[in-house]
ZAMARGU-4260 file (C-alpha; in steps of 0.2 Angstrom, whole numbers, plus 5000, padded with zeros to 4 digits):
<rodrens>
0) 4772/5370/5015 | 4769/5357/5002 | 4758/5348/5015 | 4748/5364/5019 | 4745/5367/5000
5) 4739/5348/4997 | 4726/5350/5012 | 4719/5365/5004 | 4725/5377/5018 | 4728/5392/5007
10) 4714/5404/5005 | 4706/5405/4989 | 4712/5419/4977 | 4729/5418/4986 | 4746/5412/4978
15) 4759/5406/4991 | 4777/5402/4989 | 4793/5400/4999 | 4806/5411/4991 | 4823/5413/5000
20) 4816/5405/5017 | 4801/5418/5016 | 4784/5413/5013 | 4776/5425/5001 | 4758/5425/5001
25) 4749/5437/4987 | 4731/5438/4981 | 4731/5436/4962 | 4724/5451/4953 | 4711/5450/4940
30) 4724/5455/4927 | 4736/5441/4932 | 4722/5428/4929 | 4716/5435/4912 | 4734/5436/4906
35) 4737/5419/4911 | 4722/5413/4903 | 4725/5422/4887 | 4743/5414/4887 | 4736/5397/4891
40) 4723/5398/4877 | 4736/5403/4864 | 4748/5389/4870 | 4734/5376/4868 | 4730/5385/4852
45) 4747/5380/4846 | 4744/5362/4848 | 4751/5359/4865 | 4742/5347/4875 | 4733/5354/4890
50) 4742/5340/4901 | 4758/5349/4897 | 4752/5367/4902 | 4747/5372/4919 | 4748/5386/4931
55) 4752/5388/4950 | 4759/5370/4950 | 4774/5367/4960 | 4791/5365/4951 | 4805/5357/4961
60) 4823/5364/4959 | 4836/5354/4968 | 4845/5362/4982 | 4836/5378/4980 | 4818/5385/4984
65) 4804/5377/4974 | 4793/5388/4963 | 4774/5388/4958 | 4776/5399/4941 | 4760/5407/4934
70) 4761/5397/4919 | 4773/5381/4914 | 4775/5371/4898 | 4783/5355/4901 | 4791/5343/4888
75) 4782/5327/4881 | 4791/5315/4894 | 4788/5326/4909 | 4786/5315/4925 | 4773/5321/4937
80) 4778/5318/4956 | 4763/5318/4966 | 4758/5336/4963 | 4774/5343/4957 | 4786/5342/4942
85) 4805/5343/4941 | 4813/5360/4934 | 4823/5348/4922 | 4805/5345/4913 | 4802/5363/4911
90) 4803/5371/4893 | 4795/5387/4897 | 4789/5398/4911 | 4777/5414/4910 | 4775/5426/4926
95) 4764/5440/4928 | 4771/5453/4941 | 4759/5457/4956 | 4768/5473/4958 | 4778/5485/4948
100) 4797/5480/4945 | 4794/5465/4955 | 4812/5459/4961 | 4806/5441/4962 | 4801/5440/4943
105) 4814/5452/4936 | 4830/5447/4947 | 4828/5432/4957 | 4818/5421/4945 | 4828/5427/4930
110) 4844/5420/4938 | 4836/5404/4944 | 4826/5399/4929 | 4842/5403/4918 | 4854/5393/4930
115) 4842/5378/4927 | 4841/5379/4909 | 4823/5384/4907 | 4824/5389/4888 | 4810/5402/4888
120) 4805/5414/4902 | 4792/5426/4897 | 4787/5441/4909 | 4770/5448/4904 | 4770/5465/4914
125) 4753/5474/4916 | 4762/5489/4924 | 4774/5492/4910 | 4762/5485/4896 | 4777/5474/4890
130) 4782/5457/4888 | 4800/5453/4891 | 4805/5436/4883 | 4822/5429/4889 | 4831/5415/4881
135) 4848/5408/4880 | 4848/5402/4898 | 4866/5405/4908 | 4871/5402/4925 | 4869/5420/4929
140) 4852/5422/4920 | 4849/5424/4902 | 4861/5429/4888 | 4846/5437/4877 | 4831/5447/4882
145) 4818/5455/4871 | 4805/5468/4875 | 4789/5466/4865 | 4775/5480/4868 | 4757/5473/4872
150) 4747/5472/4856 | 4760/5463/4847 | 4763/5445/4844 | 4776/5435/4853 | 4782/5420/4845
155) 4795/5407/4850 | 4800/5388/4845 | 4801/5375/4860 | 4816/5363/4860 | 4802/5351/4855
160) 4800/5360/4838 | 4782/5367/4843 | 4780/5384/4838 | 4770/5395/4851 | 4761/5412/4847
165) 4754/5422/4858 | 4743/5438/4852 | 4746/5450/4867 | 4733/5463/4861 | 4720/5456/4874
170) 4733/5457/4889 | 4726/5470/4900 | 4736/5485/4908 | 4736/5490/4927 | 4740/5506/4935
175) 4752/5505/4951 | 4744/5508/4967 | 4750/5522/4977 | 4758/5517/4994
</rodrens>
């Protein structure tokens, strides 16, 4: 899969991940793109260098399926390995669900990111118009979860001491499609 991605074999506008042995290929919605763009702008405005903030870049998890989060913030000393980074270098992850109550974002990623000690996991859900910010990583997920409605500011301080403030008032909502 990594070779296919590196050769540009993924159709434009699609995100491809291998999760639990399945290849998941989904087109990114405009709402996902706009939300990730707004978050990235806010993170960079917080003073975090663009080299430490990226989206859809492979993050490796030892002994587990790798991931390509919608947005990742890595530490100062993060070491790039070809076109990927280790989960051990990740300080925060942001995901924007592509469907309502997305099990991958709300269940499997919670367990995985918590288990690997990713300090902040933020889900910006356009269907619920709500941000869920999880902290206090544990083997089974996260010890603390706070819901913040779109329109309010999400703020947290990374292990590096950098304070991130994200104004969610520009985050777009999305209606669930009828099946």
